[in-house]
N, C-alpha and C positions, 0 to 999 in steps of 0.2 A: 431471398434474404429474409423477408418477413416471416416465412415459414420456419426458417432456421432459428430466428430469434424467439419465436413462440415456443419451439421445441426446447431451446436452451432455458427459457424461463420456466417451462413446465418441469424440466429436469431439476432445476435448482429448487423449485417449490417441493417436488417429491423428496429430494435429498434433505431439505430442511425439515420436512414433515417426518421423515424416517428418523432423523437425529433427535428431534423433539420427542417422538414416541419412544425411542429407545432410552431416553433419559428418565422417563416416567415409569416405564415398564421394566422394573429391575428383575434380574435373574432370581430364581427361588433361593439360591445361596445368599445373595446380597440381601434379599428381603429377610431371610432368617437371621442373618448377621445383625441387621439393624433392629429388628423387632424382638428377637429373643436373646441373642448373645449379649446385647447391651444391658439386659436386665441384671447382669452380674454386678452392675453398679449399685444395685439395691440389695445385694446378698447379705449385707451386714445391717440392714435397716433396724432402727430402734436402738436399744441400749448399747449393743456392740459398736454401732457406728458412732453414736453420740460420745460414748466413753473414749473411743479411739481418738476422735477429733478433739475432745477436751484435754487429752493427754499430750496432744501434739502442739507445736507452736503454731498459732493461727497465722495463715498467710493467704494472700490473694495474688492473682496474676495482674501485674501492672503492664498494660499494653504499651504505654509510652516508653517504659524502660525495658520491655520484653523480658521480664523476669518476675519471679515471685518476690513479694515484699511483705514485711510484717503487717498484721492487721488486728482488728478486734476479733473476738470469737464470733460475734454477730455477723460481721462482714465475711468472715471465713465460711460460716454456714450458708450465708446468702450466695456466696460464690459457688459452692457445691450445688445448691438448689438451681442456680442459673444453668449449670452444666446439665443437670437433669432435664430442665426445660428445653435445652437445645436438643437433647436426645429425643424427647417427646415430639418436638417439631419435625425432626427427621422421620419419625414414624408416621406422623400425620401427613407428610408429603408423599408417602408411598400411595400410589393409586390402588384403591381397593378393588378386588374382583372376587369372583366366587371361590377362587383357589386360595387366596390369602386373607380373606375377610375375617375369619375366626381368629387367626394368628394376630392380625393387626388390632382387632378389637380387644383381645386379651392383653396385649402389650400396652395399648393406650389406657386401658382400665387400670393396670398396675402402675404405670408411670403417673397418671393423673392423680390417683389416690395417694401415692407416695409423696408427690410434690405438695399436694394440699396439706397432708398431715405433717410434713416437715416444716412447712410455713407456720402451721398452727402450734406445733410442739417443739421442734428443734430451735427455732429462733428465740422463743421465750427462755429456753434453757441456756442458750448462748448468751443472752442478755444477762441472765442471772450470774453466769460465770464472769462476764465483764464487770458486773457490779459487785463482785466479790461476795456473793451469797455463800452461806455455809455449805460445806460438802453434804451435810444431811439434807438441806433444802434441795440441792441439785439432785441428789440420789432419789429423793422422794418424787420429784418432778419426772425424772427418767422412768421410775417404776410405774407411775401413773400413765405416762405416755405408752409404755409397753402394754400395760393392762388394757388400754383403750384401743390399741391398733394391731397388736400382734396377731390375733385371730384372723382379722380381715386381710392383712398383708400376706400372711401365710396362705390363705385360700386363693388370693389373686395370683400369687407367685406359682402355686401348685397348678392352678388352671392354665396359666401361660405355659408351664413346662409340659403339661399333658398335651396341649394343643401343638406346641413346638415339636414334641416327639412324633405326633401324627404327621406333621408337615415334613419333618426330616425323613420319615419312613416313605411317605408318598413320593418325595423327590430324590430319594437315594442320596441324601446329603450326608457326608461323612462327619457326623457330630455325635457326641455322647451327651445325653441330657441327664442331669442329676436332679432328682426330685426328692 
C-alpha cells in the first residue's frame, strides 16, 4: 500500500513537472508568433500611428462595462502603450535558450524601445491634442518625434525581421517575413 502510494505521488509529481515544463517551453511556431508576429503592432510607429490615432475618436476599454468608451487622447494613447507592455511581458515570459535567444532579445529590444519612446513622445503629443494646441504645433512635435526615433526603430525592426527569417528557415515555419 505504501509503495503504491509512493508510486502515485511520484507519478503526480512527474505529471505536474511535465505540464509545468511544457507551459514554459513553447513550440518554435508559438515562440515566433509571440516574439515576431506581434511586432506588427509597431508597423506604423511614429507619424503614421500618431496621425491615425489623432484622426480617430479616442476610446479605451472599460473593463466594468466590457466595451470601448470615449476617452481623452492621452488615455487612448496610454491604453495602446499598456497593450504593448502586455505584449512585451509575454515575450519576457518565454524561457530563453540557445535556439530562441537572438529572436527574443531582438524582440525585447524593439518593444522596449518603442514603449519608452511612445511614453516620451506620443503622450505629450496626445496631451497637446487634448489641450487644443494648434495643428502646426502638433505637426511640429510629430516631425521632431520622427526625426529623433525613425532611424533607430527602423534598425531594430529590420534586425528583428532578419533574425525572425533565420528562425523561420531553421524551424521550417510557414511564414513570410517582410523587411
